[in-house]
C-alpha positions as CSV (number, residue, x, y, z in Angstrom):
1,M,0.0,0.0,0.0
2,D,1.2,3.5,-0.8
3,G,-0.6,5.2,2.1
4,S,-3.3,6.8,0.0
5,P,-6.9,6.3,1.0
6,D,-8.9,3.7,-0.9
7,M,-11.3,5.6,-3.1
8,S,-12.8,2.5,-4.9
9,A,-15.8,2.4,-2.6
10,D,-16.6,6.0,-3.2
11,R,-16.6,5.9,-7.0
12,G,-20.3,5.2,-7.3
13,S,-21.4,7.7,-4.7
14,P,-23.4,10.9,-5.7
15,E,-20.6,13.1,-4.2
16,A,-18.0,11.4,-6.5
17,G,-20.2,12.0,-9.5
18,R,-20.7,15.7,-8.6
19,L,-16.9,16.0,-8.1
20,R,-16.2,14.5,-11.5
21,R,-18.7,16.9,-13.2
22,L,-17.2,19.8,-11.3
23,V,-13.7,18.8,-12.5
24,R,-14.9,18.5,-16.1
25,Q,-16.7,21.8,-16.0
26,R,-13.6,23.5,-14.5
27,Q,-11.3,22.0,-17.1
28,R,-13.5,23.1,-19.9
29,L,-13.8,26.6,-18.6
30,Q,-10.0,26.8,-17.9
31,L,-9.2,25.6,-21.4
32,L,-11.6,28.0,-23.0
33,L,-10.3,31.0,-21.1
34,A,-6.6,29.9,-21.7
35,L,-7.3,29.6,-25.4
36,I,-8.8,33.1,-25.5
37,L,-5.7,34.5,-23.8
38,I,-3.3,32.6,-26.0
39,C,-5.1,33.7,-29.2
40,G,-5.1,37.3,-28.1
41,Y,-1.5,37.3,-27.2
42,L,-0.4,35.4,-30.4
43,G,-2.5,37.9,-32.4
44,L,-0.7,40.8,-30.8
45,I,2.7,39.2,-31.3
46,L,1.9,38.3,-34.9
47,A,0.7,41.8,-35.6
48,M,4.0,43.2,-34.2
49,A,6.0,40.8,-36.3
50,F,4.1,40.9,-39.6
51,A,2.1,44.2,-39.6
52,P,4.1,46.7,-37.5
53,S,2.7,49.5,-39.6
54,L,-0.8,48.6,-38.3
55,L,0.3,49.1,-34.7
56,A,2.5,52.1,-35.5
57,V,-0.5,54.3,-36.6
58,T,-0.7,57.3,-34.3
59,T,-4.1,58.2,-32.9
60,R,-3.9,61.8,-34.0
61,P,-1.6,63.6,-36.3
62,G,1.7,64.4,-34.6
63,G,0.7,62.4,-31.6
64,N,2.9,60.1,-29.7
65,I,0.4,57.4,-28.7
66,T,0.2,54.6,-31.3
67,G,-2.4,51.9,-31.9
68,G,0.0,49.3,-30.5
69,L,-0.3,50.9,-27.1
70,Y,-4.1,50.7,-27.3
71,W,-4.1,47.1,-28.4
72,S,-1.7,46.2,-25.5
73,F,-3.9,48.0,-23.0
74,L,-7.0,46.3,-24.4
75,Y,-5.3,42.9,-24.1
76,S,-4.4,43.7,-20.5
77,L,-8.0,44.6,-19.7
78,V,-9.3,41.4,-21.4
79,T,-6.8,39.4,-19.3
80,L,-8.2,41.0,-16.1
81,L,-11.7,40.4,-17.2
82,I,-11.1,36.7,-17.9
83,M,-9.4,36.4,-14.5
84,G,-12.4,38.0,-12.9
85,I,-14.8,35.7,-14.8
86,Y,-12.9,32.6,-13.5
87,V,-12.7,33.8,-9.9
88,W,-16.4,34.7,-10.0
89,W,-17.4,31.4,-11.4
90,R,-15.1,29.5,-9.0
91,T,-16.6,31.2,-6.0
92,S,-20.2,31.7,-7.0
93,A,-21.6,28.3,-8.1
94,P,-23.0,26.3,-5.1
95,V,-21.1,23.2,-6.0
96,N,-17.9,25.2,-6.2
97,R,-18.5,26.8,-2.8
98,E,-19.1,23.4,-1.4
99,S,-15.9,22.0,-2.9
100,L,-14.0,24.9,-1.4
101,R,-15.0,23.9,2.1
102,H,-13.4,20.4,1.7
């Protein structure tokens, strides 16, 4: 024996089924949010690499602020929003709150 508790008796219990569903939901949400972040970041990097003139456009004639700064700021806001969505989801759903207690 490796010292870990025997979970074979609990596999058919309703609590184990709820935990498996929670794990699947959490994995799907994490994957979706991670893909959104990765696609946004890769889009920004690819725009820097292959379309720098797109990001170099100034917002007004003679101005110093470029479109790249706005896109980077927007990406940062989206990152914070996605983090907030995950934290809200993780702490608001009743099954999530119950799993936090254990």
